[in-house]
C-alpha positions as CSV (number, residue, x, y, z in Angstrom):
1,M,98.6,-93.7,104.1
2,K,97.8,-97.0,102.4
3,R,99.1,-99.8,104.6
4,F,100.0,-102.9,102.7
5,V,101.3,-103.4,99.1
6,A,101.0,-106.8,97.4
7,A,104.2,-107.8,95.8
8,A,102.7,-108.7,92.5
9,A,104.5,-108.1,89.2
10,T,101.5,-106.3,87.8
11,A,101.8,-103.7,90.5
12,L,104.8,-102.2,88.6
13,L,102.4,-101.3,85.8
14,L,100.1,-99.4,88.3
15,W,102.7,-97.3,90.1
16,T,102.3,-94.5,87.7
17,Q,98.5,-94.5,88.1
18,P,97.9,-93.7,91.8
19,L,94.5,-92.2,91.3
20,Q,92.1,-94.7,89.8
21,A,88.5,-94.1,88.9
22,Q,87.1,-93.3,92.3
23,S,84.0,-91.4,93.2
24,I,84.5,-87.8,94.5
25,L,82.0,-86.7,97.2
26,R,81.2,-83.0,97.2
27,D,79.4,-81.5,100.2
28,A,79.4,-77.8,101.2
29,E,79.8,-78.4,104.9
30,T,82.5,-81.0,104.4
31,E,84.5,-78.8,102.1
32,T,84.2,-75.9,104.6
33,M,85.5,-78.2,107.3
34,F,88.5,-79.2,105.2
35,A,89.3,-75.6,104.5
36,E,89.1,-74.7,108.2
37,M,91.4,-77.5,109.3
38,S,93.9,-77.3,106.4
39,N,94.3,-73.5,105.7
40,P,96.7,-72.9,108.7
41,L,98.8,-75.9,107.5
42,I,98.8,-74.8,103.9
43,K,100.0,-71.4,104.9
44,A,102.7,-73.0,107.1
45,A,103.8,-75.0,104.1
46,G,104.3,-71.8,102.1
47,L,101.5,-72.8,99.7
48,S,98.4,-70.9,98.6
49,T,95.0,-71.8,100.0
50,R,93.6,-70.9,96.6
51,D,95.6,-73.6,94.9
52,V,95.6,-76.5,97.5
53,K,92.4,-78.5,97.7
54,V,91.3,-81.3,100.0
55,V,88.9,-83.6,98.3
56,L,86.8,-86.4,99.7
57,I,86.8,-89.8,98.0
58,N,84.0,-92.3,98.5
59,D,86.1,-95.3,99.6
60,E,85.8,-97.2,102.9
61,S,89.5,-97.9,103.2
62,I,91.6,-95.8,105.7
63,N,93.7,-93.9,103.2
64,A,94.8,-90.4,102.0
65,F,97.1,-89.5,99.1
66,V,98.3,-86.9,96.7
67,A,98.3,-87.7,93.0
68,G,99.7,-84.7,91.1
69,G,99.1,-81.0,91.4
70,Q,98.2,-79.7,94.8
71,T,95.2,-81.8,95.7
72,V,95.0,-84.0,98.9
73,Y,92.5,-86.9,98.5
74,V,91.0,-88.2,101.7
75,H,89.0,-91.4,101.8
76,S,85.6,-91.4,103.5
77,G,86.8,-94.5,105.5
78,L,89.5,-92.3,107.1
79,I,86.9,-89.8,108.3
80,Q,84.9,-92.6,109.8
81,A,88.0,-94.1,111.5
82,A,89.2,-90.8,113.0
83,D,88.1,-89.9,116.5
84,N,88.5,-86.1,116.1
85,A,89.4,-83.3,113.8
86,N,93.0,-83.1,115.0
87,E,93.7,-86.7,113.7
88,V,92.5,-85.7,110.3
89,Q,94.7,-82.6,110.5
90,G,97.7,-84.8,111.2
91,V,97.0,-86.8,108.1
92,I,96.5,-83.7,106.0
93,A,99.8,-82.3,107.3
94,H,101.6,-85.5,106.2
95,E,100.1,-85.2,102.7
96,L,101.0,-81.6,102.5
97,G,104.5,-82.8,103.3
98,H,104.4,-84.8,100.1
99,I,103.3,-81.8,98.1
100,A,105.8,-79.4,99.6
101,D,108.7,-81.9,99.3
102,G,107.9,-82.4,95.6
103,H,107.4,-86.2,96.0
104,V,104.8,-86.5,93.2
105,V,107.2,-84.7,90.8
106,L,110.1,-86.9,91.9
107,A,108.2,-90.1,91.7
108,D,110.1,-91.1,88.5
109,R,113.3,-91.4,90.6
110,G,111.7,-94.4,92.3
111,T,109.6,-95.9,89.4
112,K,112.2,-95.7,86.6
113,P,115.0,-97.7,88.3
114,A,112.4,-100.2,89.5
115,M,110.8,-100.5,86.0
116,G,114.3,-100.8,84.5
117,M,115.1,-103.8,86.7
118,Y,111.7,-105.3,86.0
119,L,112.1,-105.0,82.2
120,L,115.7,-106.3,82.2
121,S,114.6,-109.3,84.2
122,M,111.9,-110.0,81.7
123,V,114.3,-109.8,78.8
124,L,116.9,-112.0,80.4
125,G,114.3,-114.5,81.6
126,L,112.6,-114.8,78.2
127,A,116.0,-115.2,76.6
128,A,116.9,-118.0,79.0
129,M,113.5,-119.6,78.3
130,A,114.1,-119.3,74.5
131,A,117.5,-121.1,75.0
132,G,115.7,-124.0,76.7
133,S,116.2,-123.1,80.3
134,G,112.6,-122.5,81.3
135,E,113.1,-123.0,85.1
136,A,116.2,-120.7,85.1
137,G,114.3,-118.1,83.0
138,A,111.3,-118.1,85.4
139,G,113.8,-117.7,88.3
140,I,115.5,-114.7,86.7
141,M,112.1,-113.1,86.1
142,A,110.9,-113.7,89.7
143,A,114.2,-112.4,91.2
144,G,114.0,-109.3,89.0
145,Q,110.5,-108.6,89.9
146,Q,111.3,-108.9,93.6
147,A,114.3,-106.7,93.3
148,A,112.4,-104.1,91.4
149,M,109.6,-104.1,94.0
150,G,112.1,-103.8,96.8
151,T,113.8,-100.9,95.1
152,Y,110.6,-99.0,94.7
153,L,109.3,-99.7,98.2
154,S,112.6,-98.6,99.7
155,F,112.2,-95.3,97.8
156,S,108.6,-95.0,98.9
157,R,109.5,-95.6,102.6
158,V,112.1,-92.8,102.5
159,Q,109.5,-90.4,101.0
160,E,106.9,-91.3,103.6
161,S,109.4,-90.7,106.5
162,T,110.3,-87.4,105.0
163,A,106.6,-86.4,104.7
164,D,106.1,-87.4,108.3
165,A,108.9,-85.0,109.4
166,T,107.7,-82.2,107.1
167,G,104.1,-82.6,108.3
168,A,105.2,-82.4,111.9
169,K,107.0,-79.2,111.1
170,F,103.9,-77.7,109.5
171,L,101.8,-78.6,112.5
172,R,104.3,-76.9,114.8
173,E,104.5,-73.8,112.6
174,A,100.7,-73.6,112.3
175,N,100.4,-73.9,116.1
176,V,98.4,-77.1,115.7
177,S,98.9,-79.9,118.2
178,G,100.6,-83.1,116.9
179,R,98.5,-85.3,119.2
180,G,96.2,-86.2,116.4
181,M,99.0,-87.3,114.1
182,L,100.5,-89.5,116.8
183,S,97.2,-91.0,117.9
184,F,96.2,-91.8,114.3
185,F,99.5,-93.6,113.7
186,K,98.8,-95.6,116.8
187,K,95.5,-96.6,115.3
188,L,97.3,-97.9,112.3
189,Q,99.7,-99.7,114.6
190,Q,96.8,-101.5,116.2
191,Q,95.7,-102.6,112.8
192,E,99.1,-104.1,112.2
193,Y,98.9,-105.9,115.5
194,R,95.6,-107.4,114.5
195,F,97.1,-108.4,111.1
196,G,100.0,-110.0,113.0
197,T,103.3,-108.1,113.0
198,A,105.2,-111.4,112.5
199,N,103.5,-111.8,109.1
200,I,104.6,-108.3,108.0
201,D,107.9,-108.0,106.1
202,P,108.9,-104.3,106.9
203,F,111.0,-104.3,103.7
204,M,108.0,-105.1,101.5
205,Q,105.8,-102.2,102.7
206,S,105.3,-98.8,101.0
207,H,105.4,-97.1,104.4
208,P,107.5,-97.6,107.5
209,L,105.7,-99.7,110.1
210,S,103.5,-97.5,112.3
211,G,105.4,-98.4,115.5
212,E,108.6,-97.1,113.9
213,R,106.8,-93.9,112.8
214,V,105.4,-93.3,116.3
215,A,108.9,-93.8,117.8
216,T,110.5,-91.4,115.3
217,L,107.9,-88.6,115.7
218,T,107.0,-88.7,119.4
219,A,109.8,-86.6,120.7
220,D,109.5,-83.9,118.0
221,L,105.7,-83.6,118.3
222,Q,105.8,-83.5,122.1
223,A,108.5,-80.8,122.0
224,S,106.3,-78.5,120.0
225,P,104.8,-75.5,121.9
226,A,101.5,-76.5,120.2
227,W,101.5,-80.0,121.8
228,A,99.4,-78.9,124.8
229,N,96.9,-76.8,122.8
230,K,93.3,-77.6,123.5
231,P,91.2,-78.8,120.6
232,D,89.4,-76.2,118.6
233,A,85.9,-76.6,119.9
234,A,84.2,-75.2,116.7
235,L,86.2,-77.4,114.5
236,E,85.5,-80.5,116.6
237,E,81.8,-79.7,116.4
238,R,82.0,-79.4,112.6
239,F,83.9,-82.7,112.4
240,R,81.3,-84.6,114.5
241,R,78.5,-83.3,112.3
242,V,80.3,-84.1,109.1
243,K,81.2,-87.6,110.3
244,A,77.6,-88.2,111.2
245,K,76.1,-87.0,107.9
246,L,78.8,-88.9,106.0
247,A,77.8,-92.1,107.9
248,G,74.2,-91.5,106.8
249,Y,75.3,-91.1,103.2
250,V,77.8,-93.9,102.7
251,M,76.7,-96.6,105.1
252,P,73.7,-98.9,104.4
253,A,70.6,-97.4,106.0
254,D,70.1,-100.2,108.5
255,Q,73.7,-99.8,109.7
256,T,73.2,-96.1,110.2
257,L,70.0,-96.7,112.2
258,Q,71.9,-99.2,114.4
259,A,74.6,-96.6,115.0
260,F,72.1,-93.7,115.4
261,P,68.8,-95.3,116.7
262,P,65.7,-93.1,116.9
263,S,66.2,-93.0,120.7
264,N,69.3,-90.9,120.1
265,Q,68.0,-87.3,119.8
266,S,71.4,-85.6,119.3
267,I,72.1,-83.3,116.4
268,Y,74.5,-85.8,115.0
269,A,71.9,-88.6,115.1
270,H,69.2,-86.4,113.4
271,Y,71.8,-85.5,110.7
272,A,72.8,-89.2,110.1
273,R,69.2,-90.4,110.0
274,A,68.1,-87.6,107.7
275,Y,70.6,-88.7,105.1
276,A,69.9,-92.4,105.7
277,Y,66.2,-92.1,105.3
278,H,66.5,-89.8,102.3
279,K,68.9,-92.3,100.6
280,A,66.7,-95.3,101.5
281,G,63.6,-93.6,100.0
282,Y,61.6,-92.5,103.1
283,P,61.0,-88.8,102.3
284,E,58.6,-88.2,105.2
285,K,61.0,-89.7,107.8
286,A,63.9,-87.8,106.2
287,D,61.9,-84.6,106.3
288,A,61.0,-85.1,110.0
289,E,64.7,-85.5,110.8
290,A,65.6,-82.4,108.8
291,N,62.8,-80.4,110.6
292,A,64.3,-81.4,113.9
293,L,67.6,-80.0,112.8
294,V,66.1,-76.7,111.7
295,R,64.1,-76.4,114.9
296,A,67.4,-76.8,116.8
297,E,69.2,-74.2,114.7
298,P,66.8,-72.3,112.4
299,T,69.5,-70.3,110.6
300,D,72.1,-73.0,110.1
301,P,72.6,-73.0,106.3
302,Y,73.6,-76.7,106.2
303,F,70.5,-77.8,108.0
304,L,68.4,-75.7,105.7
305,E,70.2,-77.2,102.8
306,I,69.3,-80.8,103.6
307,K,65.7,-79.8,104.3
308,G,65.5,-78.1,100.9
309,Q,67.3,-81.0,99.2
310,I,64.9,-83.5,100.6
311,L,61.8,-81.5,99.5
312,L,63.3,-80.9,96.1
313,E,64.1,-84.6,95.5
314,A,60.7,-85.6,96.9
315,G,59.1,-83.7,94.0
316,K,58.3,-80.5,95.9
317,P,60.5,-77.9,94.3
318,V,58.2,-74.9,95.2
319,E,58.3,-75.9,98.9
320,S,62.1,-76.3,98.7
321,L,62.7,-72.7,97.6
322,V,62.4,-71.0,101.0
323,P,64.9,-73.2,102.8
324,L,67.3,-73.3,99.9
325,R,67.2,-69.6,99.4
326,E,67.9,-69.1,103.1
327,A,70.7,-71.7,102.9
328,T,72.3,-69.9,100.0
329,E,72.2,-66.5,101.6
330,G,73.3,-67.9,105.0
331,S,76.3,-69.6,103.5
332,R,77.3,-66.5,101.6
333,N,76.4,-68.0,98.3
334,N,78.3,-71.3,98.7
335,P,78.5,-72.5,95.1
336,L,77.3,-76.1,95.9
337,I,74.3,-74.9,97.9
338,A,73.6,-72.2,95.3
339,T,73.6,-74.9,92.6
340,T,70.9,-76.9,94.4
341,F,68.9,-73.7,94.8
342,G,69.3,-72.9,91.1
343,H,68.2,-76.4,90.2
344,A,65.1,-76.0,92.4
345,L,64.2,-72.7,90.7
346,I,64.4,-74.4,87.3
347,A,62.4,-77.4,88.6
348,T,59.4,-75.3,89.5
349,E,58.9,-74.9,85.7
350,N,57.8,-71.3,86.4
351,K,59.3,-68.9,83.9
352,A,59.2,-66.1,86.5
353,N,62.0,-68.0,88.4
354,Y,64.3,-68.4,85.5
355,P,66.1,-65.0,85.7
356,E,66.9,-65.7,89.4
357,A,68.1,-69.2,88.5
358,T,70.4,-67.7,85.8
359,R,71.8,-65.2,88.3
360,V,72.3,-67.7,91.0
361,L,73.9,-70.3,88.8
362,R,76.3,-67.8,87.1
363,T,77.5,-66.8,90.5
364,A,77.9,-70.4,91.5
365,V,80.1,-71.3,88.4
366,G,82.0,-68.1,88.9
367,R,83.1,-69.2,92.3
368,D,83.5,-72.9,91.4
369,D,84.0,-73.7,87.8
370,Q,84.8,-77.4,88.4
371,N,81.2,-78.5,89.1
372,P,79.7,-80.2,86.0
373,F,76.2,-80.3,87.5
374,A,76.2,-76.5,87.9
375,W,77.2,-76.1,84.3
376,M,74.4,-78.5,83.3
377,Q,71.9,-76.5,85.2
378,L,73.1,-73.2,83.8
379,G,73.0,-74.6,80.3
380,T,69.4,-75.8,81.0
381,V,68.2,-72.4,82.1
382,Y,69.9,-70.7,79.1
383,E,68.1,-73.2,76.8
384,L,64.8,-72.5,78.5
385,T,65.2,-68.8,78.1
386,G,66.2,-69.1,74.4
387,D,69.9,-68.2,74.9
388,T,71.2,-71.1,72.9
389,A,74.7,-69.6,72.5
390,R,75.4,-69.5,76.2
391,A,73.7,-72.9,76.6
392,A,76.3,-74.2,74.1
393,L,79.1,-72.5,76.1
394,A,77.9,-74.2,79.3
395,T,77.9,-77.5,77.4
396,A,81.5,-76.8,76.3
397,E,82.6,-76.2,79.8
398,R,81.1,-79.4,81.0
399,A,82.4,-81.4,78.1
400,S,85.9,-80.0,78.6
401,M,85.9,-81.1,82.2
402,G,84.9,-84.6,81.2
403,G,87.5,-84.9,78.5
404,D,85.0,-84.9,75.7
405,M,87.0,-82.6,73.4
406,R,84.9,-83.1,70.3
407,T,81.8,-81.9,72.1
408,A,83.8,-79.1,73.8
409,S,85.2,-77.9,70.5
410,A,81.9,-78.0,68.6
411,S,79.9,-76.3,71.4
412,A,82.5,-73.6,71.9
413,Q,82.6,-72.9,68.1
414,Y,78.8,-72.5,68.1
415,A,79.1,-70.1,71.1
416,L,81.8,-68.1,69.4
417,A,79.6,-67.6,66.3
418,N,76.6,-66.4,68.3
419,I,78.0,-64.5,71.3
420,P,79.0,-60.8,70.8
421,A,82.7,-60.7,70.1
422,N,85.2,-59.7,72.8
423,T,82.8,-60.1,75.6
424,T,83.8,-62.2,78.6
425,D,81.7,-65.2,77.5
426,W,83.1,-64.9,73.9
427,I,86.7,-64.9,75.2
428,R,86.0,-68.0,77.4
429,A,84.4,-69.8,74.4
430,Q,87.6,-69.0,72.4
431,D,89.8,-70.4,75.1
432,I,87.9,-73.7,75.3
433,A,87.8,-74.0,71.5
434,M,91.6,-73.5,71.3
435,A,92.4,-75.8,74.2
436,A,90.1,-78.6,72.8
437,Q,91.6,-78.3,69.3
438,N,95.1,-78.4,70.7
439,E,94.2,-81.5,72.6
440,M,92.8,-83.2,69.5
441,D,95.8,-82.2,67.4
442,D,98.2,-83.6,70.0
443,N,96.3,-86.9,70.1
444,P,95.2,-87.6,66.6
445,K,94.7,-91.3,67.0
446,Q,92.4,-90.8,70.0
447,Y,90.3,-88.2,68.2
448,K,90.4,-89.8,64.7
449,R,87.1,-89.1,63.0
450,R,84.8,-92.0,62.7
451,K,83.7,-92.9,59.2
């Protein structure tokens, strides 16, 4: 959904790297919300809800994208800009359109011709310069760069229009109203108005202009039987809570308190202030806000989670156990909440709590094996209980996720040598060792041993 693309020559070198080093935010309630709003759309797309993930990125810009595989990345700024859950569903439907239409796989059809133009212009331009025609050479290079950029952007606009149409189809088939998709595009259109439409060259954009998208989609979206559907009240409530807690987490604390002053006693304001005070280092105020949430809904697992997290990070692990245990049980062992609970059990430094920590953390990584913090905690409790072989296996898992294949290989080899053969853990250690070795063999320069 990114709005404007700078026509710089260096951009050509970045087209194949759409996902830069951005911070992923993981939160149990947010991921639950994403699953609730996206699962009907994923099914309508003929995809598997086990394979498609919606991931939150800590970035204030209003953007969402796909970058290989079946993962939709949503910026925190988009959540803050959206007025309701249905608008976010419209964005997710569009991104699923990219996945279902194979746009990431087909990206080379746009980048290769453009890169070819770019490189040819460089060769011809440098040749002209070498022959003494410096001005002509520079002109050839500039013209080639502009032509290459125009070729890619034209290809991108076609893909975006196709994803719009496919996303609208998924909304209709999932019986989800397209009002949110349309209203969100109108938001983007207002941004364009503020920027000044006279200053926007429609042929130098990666997306069609929002007014064009609104005009193209309106009839189809309004013709859907789902157009008049009322908002899902439970999903809207979840969205408002997530939006508030996200504001408390990503915004400076003073801005959060301006948006949610103490006079505001709503659930959303308590939620936002709990995170803001916690982040700013005011544990007593954060605890008071968390207590207000729990008083309002004593069994809500996410309110219990933030209460327990505040106590744990304030150096009170024993006090955190009750709310975190209730949160884990109430969320049906959500792996992110369970990981925090396991961490708290370890932090008590009470050996009597280690068996429960091991059990909780093993369940957590069994349900979500892509959480490096969970593997670190599991490795810690294994080390504390003398199980160095499985501690090494946990280290291998975490290193493999982080791309540290040397550590992954060495740790997995140690685990193989010390875990009973042919057990589940032994087989997993074997898999990691083989995968790590294959990666190092395929990239010998990267993994060349240091002298």
